[in-house]
TIRO-574019 format. One record per residue (C-alpha): residue in one letter; x, y negated, z. Coordinates in Angstrom, 3 decimals, padded with zeros to 6 digits, always signed. Each point is the difference from the previous one (the first is absolute). Last residue first. Layout:
// residues N
{A,{X,Y,Z}}
...
END
This chain:
// residues 215
{G,{-027.173,-012.022,+054.696}}
{D,{+003.244,+000.982,-000.412}}
{T,{-000.876,+003.874,+000.060}}
{R,{-002.871,-000.537,-002.602}}
{R,{+002.238,-002.387,-002.240}}
{D,{+002.768,+002.492,-000.236}}
{E,{-002.944,+002.869,-000.447}}
{A,{-001.393,-002.148,-003.133}}
{L,{+003.186,-000.996,-001.005}}
{I,{+001.249,+003.362,-000.448}}
{V,{-003.648,+001.384,-001.189}}
{G,{+000.523,-002.748,-003.230}}
{C,{+002.930,+001.666,-000.661}}
{R,{-000.748,+003.351,-000.891}}
{G,{-003.025,-001.687,-002.114}}
{L,{+002.962,-001.677,-001.658}}
{M,{+002.167,+003.474,-001.059}}
{L,{-003.847,+000.875,-001.354}}
{A,{-000.083,-003.094,-001.895}}
{H,{+003.518,+000.913,-001.489}}
{L,{-000.193,+002.959,-001.079}}
{L,{-003.309,-000.955,-002.132}}
{L,{+001.224,-003.155,-001.178}}
{A,{+003.303,+001.830,-001.779}}
{A,{-002.545,+002.528,-001.786}}
{A,{-002.022,-002.607,-001.017}}
{F,{+003.473,-001.989,-001.192}}
{V,{+000.990,+003.801,-001.945}}
{I,{-003.882,+000.417,-001.442}}
{V,{+000.598,-003.895,-001.351}}
{P,{+002.963,+000.504,-001.239}}
{R,{-000.932,+003.033,-002.099}}
{L,{-003.470,-001.733,-001.112}}
{A,{+001.923,-003.038,-001.194}}
{V,{+002.581,-000.341,-002.736}}
{W,{+000.493,+003.814,-000.104}}
{S,{-003.122,+001.215,+000.223}}
{L,{-001.220,-003.048,-002.727}}
{V,{+002.339,+000.701,-002.167}}
{V,{+000.068,+003.756,-000.029}}
{R,{-004.291,+000.710,-000.167}}
{L,{-000.251,-003.672,-002.840}}
{W,{+001.896,+001.285,-002.318}}
{P,{-001.569,+003.713,-000.244}}
{H,{-003.283,-001.990,+000.180}}
{V,{-002.513,+001.203,+002.346}}
{L,{-002.179,+003.016,+000.901}}
{G,{+001.529,+002.231,-002.600}}
{P,{+003.023,+000.453,+002.039}}
{A,{-002.599,+001.866,+002.722}}
{S,{+002.273,+001.696,+002.698}}
{A,{+002.542,-003.539,-000.184}}
{M,{-002.529,-002.224,+000.249}}
{A,{-002.562,+001.691,+002.953}}
{W,{+003.160,+001.010,+001.669}}
{G,{+001.199,-003.895,-000.332}}
{M,{-003.171,-000.929,+001.126}}
{T,{-000.517,+001.876,+003.043}}
{V,{+004.059,-001.295,+001.508}}
{S,{-001.310,-002.875,-000.498}}
{L,{-003.757,+000.238,+001.457}}
{G,{+001.630,+002.387,+002.513}}
{L,{+002.665,-003.285,+000.984}}
{L,{-001.883,-002.972,+000.227}}
{L,{-002.698,+002.404,+002.144}}
{G,{+002.789,+000.173,+002.993}}
{N,{+001.741,-003.042,-000.547}}
{G,{-003.768,-001.690,+000.576}}
{V,{-000.569,+002.484,+003.068}}
{A,{+003.135,-000.653,+001.614}}
{N,{+000.796,-003.177,-000.480}}
{R,{-003.980,-000.263,+001.763}}
{R,{+001.294,+002.106,+002.776}}
{A,{+003.370,-001.775,-000.045}}
{V,{-001.285,-003.067,+000.258}}
{R,{-002.757,+000.349,+002.531}}
{A,{+001.831,+001.538,+002.121}}
{L,{+002.315,-002.389,+000.239}}
{S,{-002.670,-003.039,+000.287}}
{P,{+000.025,+001.293,+003.380}}
{A,{+003.540,-000.290,+001.076}}
{I,{+000.933,-003.159,-001.688}}
{Q,{+000.340,-001.416,+003.535}}
{Q,{+002.272,+001.630,+000.864}}
{D,{+002.967,-001.743,-001.719}}
{R,{+002.881,+002.205,+000.454}}
{V,{+002.067,-001.613,-002.095}}
{L,{+001.128,+001.812,-002.240}}
{L,{-003.572,+001.179,-000.917}}
{R,{-000.785,-003.970,-000.211}}
{I,{+002.119,+000.080,-002.571}}
{G,{-000.901,+003.334,-001.359}}
{L,{-003.289,-001.588,-000.598}}
{P,{+001.341,-003.149,-001.200}}
{L,{+000.936,+002.047,-003.341}}
{L,{-002.880,+002.482,+000.029}}
{R,{-002.670,-002.792,-000.931}}
{F,{+000.336,-000.088,-003.737}}
{A,{-000.147,+004.362,-000.374}}
{L,{-003.196,+001.131,+000.053}}
{L,{-000.200,-003.555,-002.905}}
{S,{+001.788,+001.486,-002.273}}
{Q,{-001.078,+003.163,+000.950}}
{I,{-003.476,-001.036,-001.610}}
{I,{+001.505,-001.864,-002.740}}
{A,{+001.863,+003.232,-001.573}}
{M,{-002.984,+001.748,+000.402}}
{V,{-002.366,-002.694,-002.314}}
{G,{+002.850,+000.828,-002.227}}
{V,{-000.458,+003.218,+000.005}}
{I,{-003.431,+000.063,-000.296}}
{V,{+000.191,-002.876,-002.612}}
{T,{+002.066,+002.877,-002.716}}
{A,{-002.018,+002.270,+000.958}}
{A,{-002.768,-001.358,-001.333}}
{S,{+001.645,-001.601,-002.834}}
{G,{+000.798,+004.391,-000.299}}
{V,{-003.333,+000.952,+000.111}}
{T,{-001.558,-002.036,-002.258}}
{R,{+002.244,+000.084,-003.314}}
{G,{+001.876,-002.478,-000.646}}
{V,{+003.356,+001.419,-002.661}}
{G,{-000.921,-002.537,-002.218}}
{I,{+003.597,-001.914,-000.046}}
{K,{-001.052,-003.634,+001.319}}
{A,{-002.638,+001.983,+002.256}}
{Q,{+002.687,+002.328,+001.688}}
{L,{+002.504,-001.773,+000.083}}
{Y,{-002.652,-003.614,+001.891}}
{L,{-000.632,+003.308,+003.149}}
{I,{+003.697,+000.935,-000.229}}
{L,{+000.647,-004.008,+000.796}}
{A,{-002.350,+000.305,+002.568}}
{C,{+000.922,+002.571,+001.671}}
{A,{+003.579,-001.618,+000.413}}
{A,{-001.614,-002.879,+000.958}}
{P,{-001.616,+002.227,+003.018}}
{L,{+003.871,+001.980,+000.518}}
{L,{+001.609,-003.676,+000.721}}
{L,{-002.274,-000.480,+002.486}}
{W,{+002.436,+002.094,+002.186}}
{P,{+002.555,-002.542,+000.360}}
{L,{-002.399,-001.452,+002.188}}
{A,{-000.200,+002.082,+002.128}}
{L,{+003.150,+001.636,+000.024}}
{Q,{+001.873,-001.997,+002.682}}
{G,{-002.950,+001.891,+002.440}}
{V,{+000.579,+003.623,-000.865}}
{V,{+004.056,-001.025,+001.479}}
{F,{-001.172,-001.848,+002.341}}
{S,{-001.737,+002.145,+001.292}}
{S,{+002.184,+002.789,-000.221}}
{W,{+002.070,-001.485,+002.230}}
{A,{-002.964,-000.391,+003.104}}
{T,{-000.448,+003.249,-000.805}}
{F,{+003.403,+001.118,+000.358}}
{R,{+000.494,-001.935,+003.139}}
{V,{-003.337,+000.441,+001.430}}
{I,{+000.641,+003.880,-000.229}}
{V,{+003.738,-000.345,+000.915}}
{P,{-001.718,-001.278,+003.396}}
{A,{+001.351,-003.880,+000.777}}
{R,{+003.503,-000.310,+001.558}}
{R,{+001.353,-000.476,+003.178}}
{T,{+002.821,+001.661,-000.245}}
{A,{+002.536,-001.894,-000.392}}
{R,{-000.703,-003.076,+002.321}}
{T,{-000.547,+002.511,+002.717}}
{D,{-002.969,+002.019,+001.137}}
{G,{-001.134,+000.321,+003.999}}
{A,{-003.318,-001.285,-000.422}}
{A,{-001.530,-000.372,-003.342}}
{G,{+000.767,-002.576,-003.070}}
{W,{-001.840,-000.049,-002.788}}
{S,{-000.958,-003.726,-000.204}}
{L,{+004.022,-000.354,+000.046}}
{R,{+000.264,+002.175,-002.829}}
{G,{-001.265,-002.874,-002.742}}
{R,{+002.102,-001.948,-000.780}}
{P,{+002.075,+002.181,-001.179}}
{E,{-002.593,+002.081,-002.304}}
{V,{-000.278,-003.021,-001.689}}
{Y,{+003.390,-000.968,-001.907}}
{L,{+000.619,+003.978,-000.125}}
{Y,{-003.474,+000.932,-001.797}}
{L,{-000.032,-003.616,-001.780}}
{C,{+003.051,+001.363,-001.332}}
{T,{-001.036,+003.665,-000.555}}
{P,{-003.206,-001.094,-001.702}}
{L,{+002.162,-002.382,-003.030}}
{V,{+001.808,+002.593,-000.578}}
{G,{-002.048,+003.097,-000.040}}
{A,{-001.119,-000.410,-003.696}}
{L,{+002.989,-000.443,-001.713}}
{L,{+000.879,+004.011,+001.615}}
{A,{-003.318,+001.078,-000.977}}
{G,{+000.194,-001.986,-003.595}}
{L,{+003.239,+001.708,-000.058}}
{I,{-001.146,+003.536,+000.373}}
{V,{-002.429,-000.255,-001.786}}
{S,{+001.571,-000.735,-003.311}}
{P,{+002.158,+002.557,+000.706}}
{V,{-002.293,+002.585,+000.218}}
{V,{-001.900,-001.388,-003.199}}
{I,{+002.720,-000.064,-002.897}}
{T,{+001.961,+003.524,+001.044}}
{A,{-003.960,+001.204,+000.230}}
{P,{-000.619,-001.001,-003.231}}
{P,{-002.883,-002.622,-001.030}}
{G,{-003.422,+001.405,-000.587}}
{F,{-001.726,+002.566,-003.251}}
{A,{+002.397,+000.761,-001.485}}
{A,{+001.749,+001.506,+002.788}}
{Q,{-002.739,+001.871,+001.251}}
{M,{-000.457,+001.435,-003.015}}
END
């Protein structure tokens, strides 16, 4: 029954793996360019050129900032897809109030995610170069992203559960298309951004402690 309502695992799993590998190419290249140039700012007494590096949590958070930040603009394709789905609902005559509202909500959630991710690229660079000026704002950014993506994750999971539990709530065609094209990607991205926000908050604590020590 599940295979009839979604792509088979033999297609989904390799596609996800390939997409993850491709998505990591540019962030890794940017990280390898910036990270060695920022090591001097992380110097401490008694270290050497080989050991002078940012903490692991800072380096991983910076790299993941590049990963999710690069998706900010391409992620706007999801609202465009939702607009197309909304148009097709009206065109083929399967539009319902609940279905149309769900499509619009998912599109708006994707736009919010894009806005939240957009600022992460420069933040990742400033983390690697130990820019202590961002310490006060880093906690606010982390808290805003955590709350925002936590709410988006809860709302999107609830929507998916509602459509699966009440098949008559939306048209079967819309349920399958909206779930695979937009809703599931929004859930995955919200979970990734929520995890990143938690790491960003920890990096803010590290930079704040460094600022107090230097002060």
